[in-house]
PDB file of N, CA, C and O in Angstrom, chain B, residues numbered from 101:
ATOM      1  N   MET B 101      -6.552   8.259  40.848  1.00  0.00           N
ATOM      2  CA  MET B 101      -7.472   8.815  41.819  1.00  0.00           C
ATOM      3  C   MET B 101      -8.394   9.819  41.130  1.00  0.00           C
ATOM      4  O   MET B 101      -7.930  10.660  40.360  1.00  0.00           O
ATOM      5  N   THR B 102      -9.692   9.735  41.402  1.00  0.00           N
ATOM      6  CA  THR B 102     -10.653  10.650  40.784  1.00  0.00           C
ATOM      7  C   THR B 102     -11.120  11.685  41.794  1.00  0.00           C
ATOM      8  O   THR B 102     -11.048  11.476  43.005  1.00  0.00           O
ATOM      9  N   ASP B 103     -11.599  12.799  41.274  1.00  0.00           N
ATOM     10  CA  ASP B 103     -12.078  13.890  42.131  1.00  0.00           C
ATOM     11  C   ASP B 103     -13.597  13.981  42.138  1.00  0.00           C
ATOM     12  O   ASP B 103     -14.136  15.079  42.277  1.00  0.00           O
ATOM     13  N   THR B 104     -14.297  12.877  41.995  1.00  0.00           N
ATOM     14  CA  THR B 104     -15.761  12.909  42.010  1.00  0.00           C
ATOM     15  C   THR B 104     -16.266  12.855  43.442  1.00  0.00           C
ATOM     16  O   THR B 104     -15.683  12.198  44.304  1.00  0.00           O
ATOM     17  N   THR B 105     -17.352  13.554  43.672  1.00  0.00           N
ATOM     18  CA  THR B 105     -17.963  13.572  44.994  1.00  0.00           C
ATOM     19  C   THR B 105     -19.180  12.670  44.976  1.00  0.00           C
ATOM     20  O   THR B 105     -20.039  12.793  44.103  1.00  0.00           O
ATOM     21  N   ILE B 106     -19.252  11.777  45.924  1.00  0.00           N
ATOM     22  CA  ILE B 106     -20.396  10.870  46.028  1.00  0.00           C
ATOM     23  C   ILE B 106     -21.202  11.306  47.246  1.00  0.00           C
ATOM     24  O   ILE B 106     -20.668  11.389  48.353  1.00  0.00           O
ATOM     25  N   THR B 107     -22.457  11.578  47.047  1.00  0.00           N
ATOM     26  CA  THR B 107     -23.309  11.970  48.165  1.00  0.00           C
ATOM     27  C   THR B 107     -23.845  10.740  48.855  1.00  0.00           C
ATOM     28  O   THR B 107     -24.397   9.851  48.207  1.00  0.00           O
ATOM     29  N   PRO B 108     -23.690  10.678  50.151  1.00  0.00           N
ATOM     30  CA  PRO B 108     -24.263   9.544  50.874  1.00  0.00           C
ATOM     31  C   PRO B 108     -25.789   9.580  50.819  1.00  0.00           C
ATOM     32  O   PRO B 108     -26.363  10.666  50.733  1.00  0.00           O
ATOM     33  N   PRO B 109     -26.452   8.450  50.863  1.00  0.00           N
ATOM     34  CA  PRO B 109     -27.917   8.420  50.743  1.00  0.00           C
ATOM     35  C   PRO B 109     -28.635   9.120  51.883  1.00  0.00           C
ATOM     36  O   PRO B 109     -29.770   9.555  51.691  1.00  0.00           O
ATOM     37  N   GLU B 110     -28.036   9.252  53.058  1.00  0.00           N
ATOM     38  CA  GLU B 110     -28.734   9.896  54.167  1.00  0.00           C
ATOM     39  C   GLU B 110     -28.659  11.419  54.102  1.00  0.00           C
ATOM     40  O   GLU B 110     -29.333  12.098  54.877  1.00  0.00           O
ATOM     41  N   GLU B 111     -27.856  11.966  53.198  1.00  0.00           N
ATOM     42  CA  GLU B 111     -27.751  13.413  53.088  1.00  0.00           C
ATOM     43  C   GLU B 111     -28.955  13.959  52.312  1.00  0.00           C
ATOM     44  O   GLU B 111     -29.364  13.387  51.302  1.00  0.00           O
ATOM     45  N   VAL B 112     -29.509  15.061  52.793  1.00  0.00           N
ATOM     46  CA  VAL B 112     -30.689  15.664  52.156  1.00  0.00           C
ATOM     47  C   VAL B 112     -30.248  16.383  50.891  1.00  0.00           C
ATOM     48  O   VAL B 112     -29.319  17.189  50.948  1.00  0.00           O
ATOM     49  N   PRO B 113     -30.876  16.123  49.755  1.00  0.00           N
ATOM     50  CA  PRO B 113     -30.491  16.804  48.525  1.00  0.00           C
ATOM     51  C   PRO B 113     -30.869  18.285  48.585  1.00  0.00           C
ATOM     52  O   PRO B 113     -31.804  18.662  49.291  1.00  0.00           O
ATOM     53  N   GLY B 114     -30.159  19.100  47.860  1.00  0.00           N
ATOM     54  CA  GLY B 114     -30.420  20.528  47.862  1.00  0.00           C
ATOM     55  C   GLY B 114     -31.346  20.944  46.743  1.00  0.00           C
ATOM     56  O   GLY B 114     -31.637  20.170  45.831  1.00  0.00           O
ATOM     57  N   CYS B 115     -31.798  22.166  46.826  1.00  0.00           N
ATOM     58  CA  CYS B 115     -32.667  22.748  45.802  1.00  0.00           C
ATOM     59  C   CYS B 115     -31.817  23.152  44.598  1.00  0.00           C
ATOM     60  O   CYS B 115     -30.589  23.119  44.666  1.00  0.00           O
ATOM     61  N   GLU B 116     -32.458  23.526  43.515  1.00  0.00           N
ATOM     62  CA  GLU B 116     -31.725  23.955  42.319  1.00  0.00           C
ATOM     63  C   GLU B 116     -30.934  25.232  42.575  1.00  0.00           C
ATOM     64  O   GLU B 116     -29.966  25.505  41.866  1.00  0.00           O
ATOM     65  N   CYS B 117     -31.331  26.025  43.582  1.00  0.00           N
ATOM     66  CA  CYS B 117     -30.599  27.253  43.906  1.00  0.00           C
ATOM     67  C   CYS B 117     -29.485  26.996  44.914  1.00  0.00           C
ATOM     68  O   CYS B 117     -28.684  27.890  45.187  1.00  0.00           O
ATOM     69  N   GLY B 118     -29.423  25.802  45.464  1.00  0.00           N
ATOM     70  CA  GLY B 118     -28.377  25.459  46.401  1.00  0.00           C
ATOM     71  C   GLY B 118     -28.830  25.405  47.852  1.00  0.00           C
ATOM     72  O   GLY B 118     -28.034  25.056  48.724  1.00  0.00           O
ATOM     73  N   ALA B 119     -30.072  25.737  48.135  1.00  0.00           N
ATOM     74  CA  ALA B 119     -30.584  25.710  49.499  1.00  0.00           C
ATOM     75  C   ALA B 119     -30.822  24.266  49.943  1.00  0.00           C
ATOM     76  O   ALA B 119     -31.167  23.402  49.136  1.00  0.00           O
ATOM     77  N   LEU B 120     -30.633  24.027  51.225  1.00  0.00           N
ATOM     78  CA  LEU B 120     -30.910  22.695  51.760  1.00  0.00           C
ATOM     79  C   LEU B 120     -32.412  22.529  51.961  1.00  0.00           C
ATOM     80  O   LEU B 120     -33.105  23.481  52.317  1.00  0.00           O
ATOM     81  N   LEU B 121     -32.902  21.336  51.734  1.00  0.00           N
ATOM     82  CA  LEU B 121     -34.339  21.073  51.808  1.00  0.00           C
ATOM     83  C   LEU B 121     -34.656  20.188  52.991  1.00  0.00           C
ATOM     84  O   LEU B 121     -33.827  19.397  53.440  1.00  0.00           O
ATOM     85  N   GLU B 122     -35.861  20.334  53.483  1.00  0.00           N
ATOM     86  CA  GLU B 122     -36.363  19.453  54.533  1.00  0.00           C
ATOM     87  C   GLU B 122     -36.845  18.157  53.882  1.00  0.00           C
ATOM     88  O   GLU B 122     -36.835  18.033  52.657  1.00  0.00           O
ATOM     89  N   GLU B 123     -37.260  17.210  54.687  1.00  0.00           N
ATOM     90  CA  GLU B 123     -37.786  15.960  54.142  1.00  0.00           C
ATOM     91  C   GLU B 123     -39.050  16.233  53.337  1.00  0.00           C
ATOM     92  O   GLU B 123     -39.847  17.109  53.676  1.00  0.00           O
ATOM     93  N   ARG B 124     -39.214  15.472  52.275  1.00  0.00           N
ATOM     94  CA  ARG B 124     -40.372  15.535  51.371  1.00  0.00           C
ATOM     95  C   ARG B 124     -40.483  16.846  50.611  1.00  0.00           C
ATOM     96  O   ARG B 124     -41.497  17.066  49.949  1.00  0.00           O
ATOM     97  N   GLN B 125     -39.503  17.720  50.671  1.00  0.00           N
ATOM     98  CA  GLN B 125     -39.522  18.951  49.878  1.00  0.00           C
ATOM     99  C   GLN B 125     -38.774  18.706  48.584  1.00  0.00           C
ATOM    100  O   GLN B 125     -37.749  18.025  48.567  1.00  0.00           O
ATOM    101  N   THR B 126     -39.291  19.265  47.496  1.00  0.00           N
ATOM    102  CA  THR B 126     -38.583  19.151  46.225  1.00  0.00           C
ATOM    103  C   THR B 126     -37.906  20.462  45.858  1.00  0.00           C
ATOM    104  O   THR B 126     -36.871  20.463  45.191  1.00  0.00           O
ATOM    105  N   ARG B 127     -38.485  21.580  46.289  1.00  0.00           N
ATOM    106  CA  ARG B 127     -37.900  22.901  46.036  1.00  0.00           C
ATOM    107  C   ARG B 127     -38.074  23.769  47.268  1.00  0.00           C
ATOM    108  O   ARG B 127     -38.964  23.529  48.084  1.00  0.00           O
ATOM    109  N   CYS B 128     -37.220  24.784  47.404  1.00  0.00           N
ATOM    110  CA  CYS B 128     -37.315  25.680  48.555  1.00  0.00           C
ATOM    111  C   CYS B 128     -38.425  26.704  48.306  1.00  0.00           C
ATOM    112  O   CYS B 128     -38.913  26.841  47.184  1.00  0.00           O
ATOM    113  N   SER B 129     -38.812  27.409  49.345  1.00  0.00           N
ATOM    114  CA  SER B 129     -39.906  28.378  49.224  1.00  0.00           C
ATOM    115  C   SER B 129     -39.522  29.539  48.319  1.00  0.00           C
ATOM    116  O   SER B 129     -40.389  30.124  47.669  1.00  0.00           O
ATOM    117  N   LYS B 130     -38.248  29.882  48.263  1.00  0.00           N
ATOM    118  CA  LYS B 130     -37.798  30.970  47.388  1.00  0.00           C
ATOM    119  C   LYS B 130     -38.007  30.603  45.917  1.00  0.00           C
ATOM    120  O   LYS B 130     -38.490  31.419  45.132  1.00  0.00           O
ATOM    121  N   CYS B 131     -37.642  29.376  45.549  1.00  0.00           N
ATOM    122  CA  CYS B 131     -37.812  28.943  44.157  1.00  0.00           C
ATOM    123  C   CYS B 131     -39.286  28.791  43.797  1.00  0.00           C
ATOM    124  O   CYS B 131     -39.684  29.097  42.673  1.00  0.00           O
ATOM    125  N   ILE B 132     -40.096  28.323  44.739  1.00  0.00           N
ATOM    126  CA  ILE B 132     -41.536  28.211  44.497  1.00  0.00           C
ATOM    127  C   ILE B 132     -42.133  29.590  44.273  1.00  0.00           C
ATOM    128  O   ILE B 132     -42.944  29.775  43.366  1.00  0.00           O
ATOM    129  N   ALA B 133     -41.734  30.574  45.101  1.00  0.00           N
ATOM    130  CA  ALA B 133     -42.243  31.938  44.953  1.00  0.00           C
ATOM    131  C   ALA B 133     -41.776  32.557  43.634  1.00  0.00           C
ATOM    132  O   ALA B 133     -42.534  33.283  42.991  1.00  0.00           O
ATOM    133  N   ARG B 134     -40.535  32.275  43.227  1.00  0.00           N
ATOM    134  CA  ARG B 134     -40.025  32.812  41.968  1.00  0.00           C
ATOM    135  C   ARG B 134     -40.806  32.258  40.785  1.00  0.00           C
ATOM    136  O   ARG B 134     -41.129  33.002  39.859  1.00  0.00           O
ATOM    137  N   ASP B 135     -41.115  30.967  40.801  1.00  0.00           N
ATOM    138  CA  ASP B 135     -41.909  30.369  39.723  1.00  0.00           C
ATOM    139  C   ASP B 135     -43.322  30.932  39.684  1.00  0.00           C
ATOM    140  O   ASP B 135     -43.866  31.187  38.610  1.00  0.00           O
ATOM    141  N   ARG B 136     -43.916  31.125  40.863  1.00  0.00           N
ATOM    142  CA  ARG B 136     -45.257  31.711  40.928  1.00  0.00           C
ATOM    143  C   ARG B 136     -45.239  33.127  40.348  1.00  0.00           C
ATOM    144  O   ARG B 136     -46.147  33.501  39.605  1.00  0.00           O
ATOM    145  N   TRP B 137     -44.214  33.915  40.681  1.00  0.00           N
ATOM    146  CA  TRP B 137     -44.097  35.281  40.170  1.00  0.00           C
ATOM    147  C   TRP B 137     -43.948  35.269  38.654  1.00  0.00           C
ATOM    148  O   TRP B 137     -44.561  36.087  37.968  1.00  0.00           O
ATOM    149  N   ALA B 138     -43.144  34.356  38.126  1.00  0.00           N
ATOM    150  CA  ALA B 138     -42.940  34.273  36.676  1.00  0.00           C
ATOM    151  C   ALA B 138     -44.238  33.919  35.960  1.00  0.00           C
ATOM    152  O   ALA B 138     -44.533  34.479  34.905  1.00  0.00           O
ATOM    153  N   ARG B 139     -45.024  32.986  36.525  1.00  0.00           N
ATOM    154  CA  ARG B 139     -46.312  32.639  35.900  1.00  0.00           C
ATOM    155  C   ARG B 139     -47.254  33.830  35.880  1.00  0.00           C
ATOM    156  O   ARG B 139     -47.961  34.047  34.896  1.00  0.00           O
ATOM    157  N   ARG B 140     -47.268  34.614  36.976  1.00  0.00           N
ATOM    158  CA  ARG B 140     -48.138  35.794  37.012  1.00  0.00           C
ATOM    159  C   ARG B 140     -47.697  36.837  35.998  1.00  0.00           C
ATOM    160  O   ARG B 140     -48.541  37.485  35.378  1.00  0.00           O
ATOM    161  N   GLN B 141     -46.390  37.013  35.816  1.00  0.00           N
ATOM    162  CA  GLN B 141     -45.899  37.984  34.842  1.00  0.00           C
ATOM    163  C   GLN B 141     -46.299  37.594  33.426  1.00  0.00           C
ATOM    164  O   GLN B 141     -46.681  38.449  32.628  1.00  0.00           O
ATOM    165  N   VAL B 142     -46.212  36.304  33.113  1.00  0.00           N
ATOM    166  CA  VAL B 142     -46.623  35.831  31.796  1.00  0.00           C
ATOM    167  C   VAL B 142     -48.110  36.099  31.585  1.00  0.00           C
ATOM    168  O   VAL B 142     -48.515  36.533  30.507  1.00  0.00           O
ATOM    169  N   ALA B 143     -48.919  35.844  32.602  1.00  0.00           N
ATOM    170  CA  ALA B 143     -50.361  36.076  32.488  1.00  0.00           C
ATOM    171  C   ALA B 143     -50.664  37.561  32.312  1.00  0.00           C
ATOM    172  O   ALA B 143     -51.560  37.925  31.551  1.00  0.00           O
ATOM    173  N   ARG B 144     -49.923  38.421  33.010  1.00  0.00           N
ATOM    174  CA  ARG B 144     -50.142  39.865  32.863  1.00  0.00           C
ATOM    175  C   ARG B 144     -49.773  40.342  31.476  1.00  0.00           C
ATOM    176  O   ARG B 144     -50.486  41.151  30.883  1.00  0.00           O
ATOM    177  N   ARG B 145     -48.653  39.843  30.951  1.00  0.00           N
ATOM    178  CA  ARG B 145     -48.260  40.239  29.589  1.00  0.00           C
ATOM    179  C   ARG B 145     -49.268  39.759  28.566  1.00  0.00           C
ATOM    180  O   ARG B 145     -49.587  40.478  27.619  1.00  0.00           O
ATOM    181  N   ARG B 146     -49.775  38.539  28.751  1.00  0.00           N
ATOM    182  CA  ARG B 146     -50.767  38.004  27.827  1.00  0.00           C
ATOM    183  C   ARG B 146     -52.041  38.831  27.874  1.00  0.00           C
ATOM    184  O   ARG B 146     -52.642  39.099  26.833  1.00  0.00           O
ATOM    185  N   ALA B 147     -52.465  39.241  29.073  1.00  0.00           N
ATOM    186  CA  ALA B 147     -53.680  40.042  29.221  1.00  0.00           C
ATOM    187  C   ALA B 147     -53.488  41.429  28.620  1.00  0.00           C
ATOM    188  O   ALA B 147     -54.434  42.008  28.086  1.00  0.00           O
ATOM    189  N   ALA B 148     -52.279  41.964  28.700  1.00  0.00           N
ATOM    190  CA  ALA B 148     -52.025  43.304  28.156  1.00  0.00           C
ATOM    191  C   ALA B 148     -52.055  43.287  26.629  1.00  0.00           C
ATOM    192  O   ALA B 148     -52.374  44.302  26.009  1.00  0.00           O
ATOM    193  N   ARG B 149     -51.728  42.151  26.019  1.00  0.00           N
ATOM    194  CA  ARG B 149     -51.723  42.067  24.552  1.00  0.00           C
ATOM    195  C   ARG B 149     -53.099  41.813  23.966  1.00  0.00           C
ATOM    196  O   ARG B 149     -53.281  41.947  22.756  1.00  0.00           O
ATOM    197  N   ARG B 150     -54.072  41.452  24.788  1.00  0.00           N
ATOM    198  CA  ARG B 150     -55.402  41.158  24.268  1.00  0.00           C
ATOM    199  C   ARG B 150     -56.036  42.417  23.687  1.00  0.00           C
ATOM    200  O   ARG B 150     -55.718  43.540  24.078  1.00  0.00           O
ATOM    201  N   ARG B 151     -56.919  42.194  22.763  1.00  0.00           N
ATOM    202  CA  ARG B 151     -57.650  43.320  22.185  1.00  0.00           C
ATOM    203  C   ARG B 151     -58.659  43.840  23.194  1.00  0.00           C
ATOM    204  O   ARG B 151     -58.738  43.363  24.326  1.00  0.00           O
ATOM    205  N   ALA B 152     -59.414  44.813  22.763  1.00  0.00           N
ATOM    206  CA  ALA B 152     -60.459  45.372  23.621  1.00  0.00           C
ATOM    207  C   ALA B 152     -61.479  44.289  23.957  1.00  0.00           C
ATOM    208  O   ALA B 152     -61.394  43.169  23.454  1.00  0.00           O
ATOM    209  N   ILE B 153     -62.409  44.616  24.781  1.00  0.00           N
ATOM    210  CA  ILE B 153     -63.409  43.652  25.238  1.00  0.00           C
ATOM    211  C   ILE B 153     -64.189  43.130  24.040  1.00  0.00           C
ATOM    212  O   ILE B 153     -64.730  43.911  23.258  1.00  0.00           O
ATOM    213  N   THR B 154     -64.246  41.826  23.899  1.00  0.00           N
ATOM    214  CA  THR B 154     -64.953  41.218  22.766  1.00  0.00           C
ATOM    215  C   THR B 154     -66.309  40.685  23.176  1.00  0.00           C
ATOM    216  O   THR B 154     -67.160  40.431  22.324  1.00  0.00           O
ATOM    217  N   ARG B 155     -66.520  40.513  24.462  1.00  0.00           N
ATOM    218  CA  ARG B 155     -67.818  40.009  24.914  1.00  0.00           C
ATOM    219  C   ARG B 155     -68.784  41.159  25.105  1.00  0.00           C
ATOM    220  O   ARG B 155     -68.382  42.295  25.361  1.00  0.00           O
ATOM    221  N   ARG B 156     -70.056  40.850  24.979  1.00  0.00           N
ATOM    222  CA  ARG B 156     -71.053  41.881  25.230  1.00  0.00           C
ATOM    223  C   ARG B 156     -71.121  42.138  26.728  1.00  0.00           C
ATOM    224  O   ARG B 156     -70.836  41.241  27.521  1.00  0.00           O
ATOM    225  N   PRO B 157     -71.489  43.332  27.122  1.00  0.00           N
ATOM    226  CA  PRO B 157     -71.558  43.620  28.556  1.00  0.00           C
ATOM    227  C   PRO B 157     -72.705  42.855  29.216  1.00  0.00           C
ATOM    228  O   PRO B 157     -73.688  42.535  28.547  1.00  0.00           O
ATOM    229  N   PRO B 158     -72.605  42.562  30.478  1.00  0.00           N
ATOM    230  CA  PRO B 158     -73.699  41.871  31.163  1.00  0.00           C
ATOM    231  C   PRO B 158     -74.928  42.761  31.254  1.00  0.00           C
ATOM    232  O   PRO B 158     -74.835  43.985  31.160  1.00  0.00           O
ATOM    233  N   ARG B 159     -76.055  42.143  31.433  1.00  0.00           N
ATOM    234  CA  ARG B 159     -77.338  42.841  31.521  1.00  0.00           C
ATOM    235  C   ARG B 159     -77.600  43.704  30.278  1.00  0.00           C
ATOM    236  O   ARG B 159     -78.081  44.833  30.373  1.00  0.00           O
ATOM    237  N   GLY B 160     -77.276  43.150  29.136  1.00  0.00           N
ATOM    238  CA  GLY B 160     -77.535  43.849  27.879  1.00  0.00           C
ATOM    239  C   GLY B 160     -78.994  43.735  27.496  1.00  0.00           C
ATOM    240  O   GLY B 160     -79.813  43.289  28.300  1.00  0.00           O
ATOM    241  N   PRO B 161     -79.333  44.130  26.277  1.00  0.00           N
ATOM    242  CA  PRO B 161     -80.724  44.031  25.811  1.00  0.00           C
ATOM    243  C   PRO B 161     -81.219  42.589  25.877  1.00  0.00           C
ATOM    244  O   PRO B 161     -80.527  41.667  25.447  1.00  0.00           O
ATOM    245  N   LEU B 162     -82.424  42.404  26.419  1.00  0.00           N
ATOM    246  CA  LEU B 162     -82.939  41.055  26.637  1.00  0.00           C
ATOM    247  C   LEU B 162     -83.852  40.579  25.519  1.00  0.00           C
ATOM    248  O   LEU B 162     -83.767  39.418  25.120  1.00  0.00           O
ATOM    249  N   GLY B 163     -84.706  41.422  25.010  1.00  0.00           N
ATOM    250  CA  GLY B 163     -85.678  40.989  24.009  1.00  0.00           C
ATOM    251  C   GLY B 163     -85.409  41.598  22.643  1.00  0.00           C
ATOM    252  O   GLY B 163     -84.508  42.420  22.477  1.00  0.00           O
ATOM    253  N   ALA B 164     -86.211  41.176  21.665  1.00  0.00           N
ATOM    254  CA  ALA B 164     -86.059  41.669  20.304  1.00  0.00           C
ATOM    255  C   ALA B 164     -86.385  43.157  20.222  1.00  0.00           C
ATOM    256  O   ALA B 164     -85.755  43.886  19.456  1.00  0.00           O
ATOM    257  N   ALA B 165     -87.364  43.616  21.004  1.00  0.00           N
ATOM    258  CA  ALA B 165     -87.725  45.029  20.978  1.00  0.00           C
ATOM    259  C   ALA B 165     -86.583  45.877  21.533  1.00  0.00           C
ATOM    260  O   ALA B 165     -86.306  46.970  21.039  1.00  0.00           O
ATOM    261  N   ALA B 166     -85.957  45.377  22.520  1.00  0.00           N
ATOM    262  CA  ALA B 166     -84.838  46.124  23.105  1.00  0.00           C
ATOM    263  C   ALA B 166     -83.634  46.142  22.167  1.00  0.00           C
ATOM    264  O   ALA B 166     -82.814  47.059  22.227  1.00  0.00           O
ATOM    265  N   LEU B 167     -83.522  45.133  21.299  1.00  0.00           N
ATOM    266  CA  LEU B 167     -82.424  45.098  20.351  1.00  0.00           C
ATOM    267  C   LEU B 167     -82.650  46.022  19.171  1.00  0.00           C
ATOM    268  O   LEU B 167     -81.713  46.315  18.428  1.00  0.00           O
ATOM    269  N   GLY B 168     -83.857  46.480  18.989  1.00  0.00           N
ATOM    270  CA  GLY B 168     -84.150  47.370  17.872  1.00  0.00           C
ATOM    271  C   GLY B 168     -84.625  46.653  16.634  1.00  0.00           C
ATOM    272  O   GLY B 168     -84.481  47.175  15.529  1.00  0.00           O
ATOM    273  N   VAL B 169     -85.194  45.458  16.787  1.00  0.00           N
ATOM    274  CA  VAL B 169     -85.683  44.693  15.641  1.00  0.00           C
ATOM    275  C   VAL B 169     -87.035  45.250  15.237  1.00  0.00           C
ATOM    276  O   VAL B 169     -87.910  45.449  16.080  1.00  0.00           O
ATOM    277  N   ILE B 170     -87.205  45.503  13.946  1.00  0.00           N
ATOM    278  CA  ILE B 170     -88.492  46.018  13.423  1.00  0.00           C
ATOM    279  C   ILE B 170     -89.194  44.864  12.720  1.00  0.00           C
ATOM    280  O   ILE B 170     -88.629  44.243  11.821  1.00  0.00           O
ATOM    281  N   TRP B 171     -90.441  44.574  13.137  1.00  0.00           N
ATOM    282  CA  TRP B 171     -91.174  43.434  12.615  1.00  0.00           C
ATOM    283  C   TRP B 171     -92.133  43.811  11.483  1.00  0.00           C
ATOM    284  O   TRP B 171     -92.863  42.953  10.987  1.00  0.00           O
ATOM    285  N   SER B 172     -92.141  45.054  11.076  1.00  0.00           N
ATOM    286  CA  SER B 172     -93.133  45.410  10.043  1.00  0.00           C
ATOM    287  C   SER B 172     -92.617  45.287   8.647  1.00  0.00           C
ATOM    288  O   SER B 172     -93.347  45.555   7.693  1.00  0.00           O
TER     289      SER B 172
END
């Protein structure tokens, strides 16, 4: 005799955390929110490691005279 559990096909599968799911759901709202939070944390850490601003500011000098170019 074996101690394996067989799930009947009509039983709704659970989430990775153990929560029961509704039809057509793959994960519960708690796990979806946790993944979203983790992605935001990674993005925040990546942004914190970036160097100072490398792009020029908007509305900078438009012409050669404004840039300080001397033509003589």
